[in-house]
N, C-alpha and C positions, 0 to 999 in steps of 0.2 A: 243144177246146172246154170249158170246166167243165161238172161236172155237179155235181147234188144228191145228195146221200145221205141217208137215214133211218137211225140207226144206234141202237143199244142199248146203251148202257155200263152196266157192272156194274163198279161203283167202291168201293174200301176205305174206309170212315170211320171215325176215331177222333177222338174228342174230345181224348186226350190220352195221355201214354205209359203211364199205368197204369189206363188205361180199357179197357173189353172192347170189340174193334171188329168191324164186319159191313162187310157189302157193301149200298151203295145199288142200285136199278135204276134208272138214269136216261136219259131219252129224249134224244138229240142227233138232232134232226129238221131238214133243211134245209142241211146242211153242205155247201160247196161242196168239191169233191175236190181246191182245190189248195190250200187251207191245209195248214198243218202240224199235226202230233198236237196241240202247245201252243197253236197259234190256234184250234183246235175246242175245249180246254177250256176257253179265254181265253171263246167264244162259250156253252159251257156254264152257267160262272160267272156273265156278264152275265144270264142268263135266270132262274137260281137266284136272284140278289139282287134283280133285279126280281120274285119271286115271295116276299120277305120269306125266303129261305132260305140256309144256309151256304154259302158258297162252299167250293167244292172247295180244298183246301191242297195245293200241290206247289213242288217244286223247280224251278228254272230263273235263268238269269244272261244270258249273251251271245246265244244264240240263234241261234249262226253255226256250230255244230259244233263250237266250241273248249274251252270248258271243262268239258263233262261232266255240268254239276250236274244236267241233265234227265232225271234217275234213276228210273224206272218201269220197272215189268215189265208187260210187254203180253203181252198171251193167254201169259203163262208165260215170256217171252223179254224177258231186258233190251233195252231199247231198243225193242223189238220186233220184228216177223217178217223186215226186211231189212238184211241184213248189211251191216257197215260204216256203220251209219249211226245217228245220234245220233236221239232221241225230236225235238228241235226240228226236224230237217232231215226226219222220216219224214213224207211227205205221205199225206193221206188218200187220194189212188185207190189206196193200197195195199190197200187195204180195198173190201168188196162191201156195193153199196146190201143193206141189211135185216139184216147182222151184227151179232152181239152180240159186244161187244169186254169182255176181263176187265183192269182196271186196278189193280194193286197196288204197295205201297213193296217197296224192297228187303227182304229178309227175312234180318237176321244178326244176332246177339247185339252185335256191334262196332257196330253202325249202328240205334241204341232208334229207334222212331219217334217223332215230335214230335207230328205230328198229319197226321189223314189220310195223304196219300202223301208228306208230308216225314220225312225219317229225320235223325238228327244223325251227321254224318259228321267229327266232331273228330279222330276215333281217325287218319284221314289226317292230320289238320293235325299231330299228335303226332312222325308219323312223320316227316314234313319238318320241324319245329323241332329234332331231334336231329339232324341232319346233311345238310339239302338245301338248303348254300347255301355261297357260297364267300367263308371272311373274310380269304385272304392280301391283304397292303398291296402294291395297285397301283401309288399314287399318283394323277396325273390320267389321264384318258381318253387312251387312245392310237389313231390312225387305226385302223380295223378289220383292214384290209390289212396293217398291220407283224406282228400273230399269222399265223404261218404255219400253217393247220388244212387239210391234205387234203381235197378235198369229199366224199368217202365218208363219212369219220368227223364231217364236219361236216352232211352231209345226216343222218346217222343221230342225231346229238346232237339234231338239231332235231326228228327225226320222234318219238324216244322220248316224251318228255315231253306228247303231246295223245293225249286232252286229261287235264289232272294231275290233275282230280277225279273224272274218271269211276271208279264204282264198279260197272261193270256186271261186268268180271272178276272181282270178287270173288264178287259176286251169284249169277253163273253157277257157282261152283265149289262142288263135291259139300261140301267143307272150310270155304269162306268164306275161303280163304286172298287175302293179298291183295300175293301176290309179283310179280303183273306190274307193279300200281302202282309199288311200290317199287324194282323193277329199273329201271322206266322213269325215276324219276328220280334214283336212283343213276347210272347209267348216261349220264343226260342230262349229266351233270355231270363223271363219273370218264373221258368220254373226250376231254373240252377239256383243253388246256395248263393255263389257270388252275385246273382241279379238280385237278391232281395233289399238290398241297402237301397237303391232307385227304384224299386218294383213300380210304385203308384206314381210318382213324378215324370216316370218312363211313359207309363203308358197314357198316362192324361196330355203330356207335350205330344207324343206320335199321334195320337187320336184326332187334337184340336189339331196339327198342321195335315195331316190329311184331309179334314173336312175342307182345310183352304184350296185343294185342288180336285177331288174326286164329289162324286154323288155320294147317295146313300143308301145303305144296304136295306133292301124290303123281303129278304131271304129266298128270292127264286130259286136259290142252289146252282146257278149256271156255272158260279167260278168254282166249285166244286168238280165240277163234269168238266169242264176244260183245263183244268188243271193237270200239264202233265207231270205232275207228281204224285195225284192223287189227295192232295192235303185236305183234310175235312175242314167243314164247317163247323165243327165242334172248336176249332180253336177262334172263332169269330165269340160264340158265345163265352169263353173264356175271357177274352178281351174284355168285351161288354160289362160282363161281372167285375174284372180288376178296374173298369174306367169307371163305375158306378161307385164303386168303393174309393177310387181316388178323389172323387169328387166331397168326400166328407173327410177323409184321412187329410188330406192335402190343407185343406182349409183349418184344418183343425190344429194341426203344424203351424202353420201362418198365424192362428192367433195367440200360440204360445209364444211364440220367437218376438 
């Protein structure tokens, strides 16, 4: 049976990238504990608008735990206190009646704040643009069953990129590293037969682009713990292995051409 919660929100408010930010204390009363965290913010925003106040700006998209756009730090934890759960799937029953909840944006130089809780994550786009695709000529689409892919490989390739825009791993990392994000995207393509032709050029380009924006991985493992889809740091090891190979294979290819 659903119950109602009376909560106090400490929300980070910032008018723009160059403005000074501050915490606003906002009451969130009569919140149904079956709501998601984003639905709770929707209710709060409706009340703010009704009072002629500025709504809280925050990122969201699918609200199905897929895209990872719901990027919030909740009480100092990426996506909140429930492991393996994106903010859009975090139910308010996780919190206690009368609780104070601190809500902040990601804190990283590579993700400058746009406004309030929304950050500019275009650095991730630059990584994907540098090699996160397949350009091999394949002609017309074949029946999927014609490409023989072992089930463990297909399962791993499908699991790796979820959610592809999640920044929780980077936000939780002491170094603001993006290895888990990059490794998931690289592995997603490099494990499939269709991705083999560009395997080593892909990993070199994506890792080099990543290093233009983010810090370096030192194996703290916080990324794995914060990831809302429990993506393993094994993918980072796979990416590093391919990256080392690429430095040999790509140079050999250039010397022959």
